[in-house]
C-alpha positions in Angstrom: -20.1 7.9 -27.6 -17.9 10.2 -25.5 -15.3 7.7 -24.9 -14.5 7.0 -28.5 -14.3 10.8 -29.2 -11.6 11.1 -26.5 -9.6 8.3 -27.4 -10.4 5.9 -30.3 -8.1 3.3 -29.2 -10.3 2.6 -26.0 -12.1 -0.6 -26.3 -15.5 0.0 -24.8 -18.0 -2.9 -24.0 -21.5 -2.1 -22.9 -24.3 -4.1 -21.2 -27.8 -3.0 -20.7 -28.3 -4.2 -17.1 -26.3 -5.2 -14.1 -27.3 -9.0 -14.8 -26.0 -8.7 -18.3 -22.7 -7.1 -17.0 -22.0 -9.9 -14.4 -23.0 -12.6 -16.9 -20.7 -11.1 -19.5 -17.6 -10.9 -16.9 -18.4 -14.5 -15.7 -18.3 -15.8 -19.2 -15.4 -13.9 -20.5 -12.7 -15.1 -17.8 -9.6 -13.6 -19.8 -11.4 -10.2 -20.1 -10.2 -7.7 -17.4 -11.4 -4.2 -17.8 -9.1 -1.3 -16.7 -12.3 0.9 -15.9 -15.7 -0.3 -15.2 -18.6 2.4 -15.3 -21.9 1.5 -13.5 -24.9 3.2 -13.8 -26.8 3.6 -10.4 -30.2 3.2 -11.8 -30.4 0.1 -14.0 -33.2 -2.3 -14.7 -33.3 -5.7 -13.1 -30.4 -5.0 -10.7 -29.3 -1.5 -9.2 -25.8 -0.3 -9.7 -25.0 -0.5 -6.2 -25.8 -4.1 -6.0 -23.9 -4.7 -9.3 -20.9 -2.9 -7.6 -21.0 -5.1 -4.6 -20.9 -8.4 -6.7 -18.2 -7.1 -9.1 -15.9 -6.0 -6.4 -15.7 -9.5 -5.0 -14.6 -10.9 -8.3 -10.8 -11.4 -7.7 -9.5 -11.0 -11.4 -11.1 -7.4 -11.1 -9.4 -6.3 -8.1 -7.1 -3.8 -10.1 -10.1 -2.5 -12.2 -11.1 1.1 -11.5 -15.0 1.4 -10.7 -17.0 4.6 -11.2 -20.6 4.9 -10.4 -22.7 7.3 -12.3 -26.3 8.8 -11.8 -28.3 11.8 -13.0 -28.7 12.8 -9.3 -26.5 13.3 -6.3 -28.3 10.7 -4.0 -26.4 10.8 -0.8 -27.1 7.3 0.1 -26.0 5.9 -3.3 -22.9 8.0 -3.0 -22.2 6.7 0.5 -22.9 3.1 -0.5 -20.6 3.4 -3.6 -17.8 4.6 -1.4 -18.4 1.8 1.3 -18.3 -0.7 -1.6 -15.0 0.7 -3.0 -16.0 2.6 -6.1 -13.3 4.9 -7.2 -15.3 7.7 -8.1 -19.0 8.8 -8.3 -20.2 10.8 -11.4 -23.1 13.0 -11.4 -24.0 12.9 -15.2 -23.6 16.4 -16.4 -26.0 18.2 -18.7 -23.5 19.2 -21.2 -21.4 16.6 -23.3 -18.4 18.7 -23.1 -18.5 18.5 -19.3 -18.7 14.7 -19.6 -15.9 14.5 -22.1 -13.5 16.6 -19.7 -14.4 14.3 -16.7 -13.6 11.3 -18.8 -10.5 12.8 -20.1 -9.2 13.3 -16.6 -10.1 9.7 -15.6 -8.4 8.3 -18.5 -5.3 10.4 -18.1 -5.1 9.0 -14.3 -5.6 12.5 -12.8 -6.4 12.5 -9.2 -9.9 11.9 -8.5 -11.8 13.8 -5.9 -14.7 11.4 -4.9 -16.9 14.2 -3.9 -17.2 16.1 -7.1 
């Protein structure tokens, strides 16, 4: 996993669906992630719907939300922006590109939403 290769101290929890992510965050009330990455194309619930629900969870108000997808779907990008995503990541083909992008995110570099 790229995140672990960038920084082994980062705790990374994963869920297979948006429904699972919402359920986990609803049951683990003391868990407040700093970063939340949401795939636009998930089974059971798409990422845009998941983002909309999670952005309304008060204890996640300081979490940073990142949407990602294999395509640059203009409507998904616009919907993500309207719902308050911090950035939209188009999944790069090469692992090195993804690691570079994640490194910039975790180092709090200025993010350009359009890239």
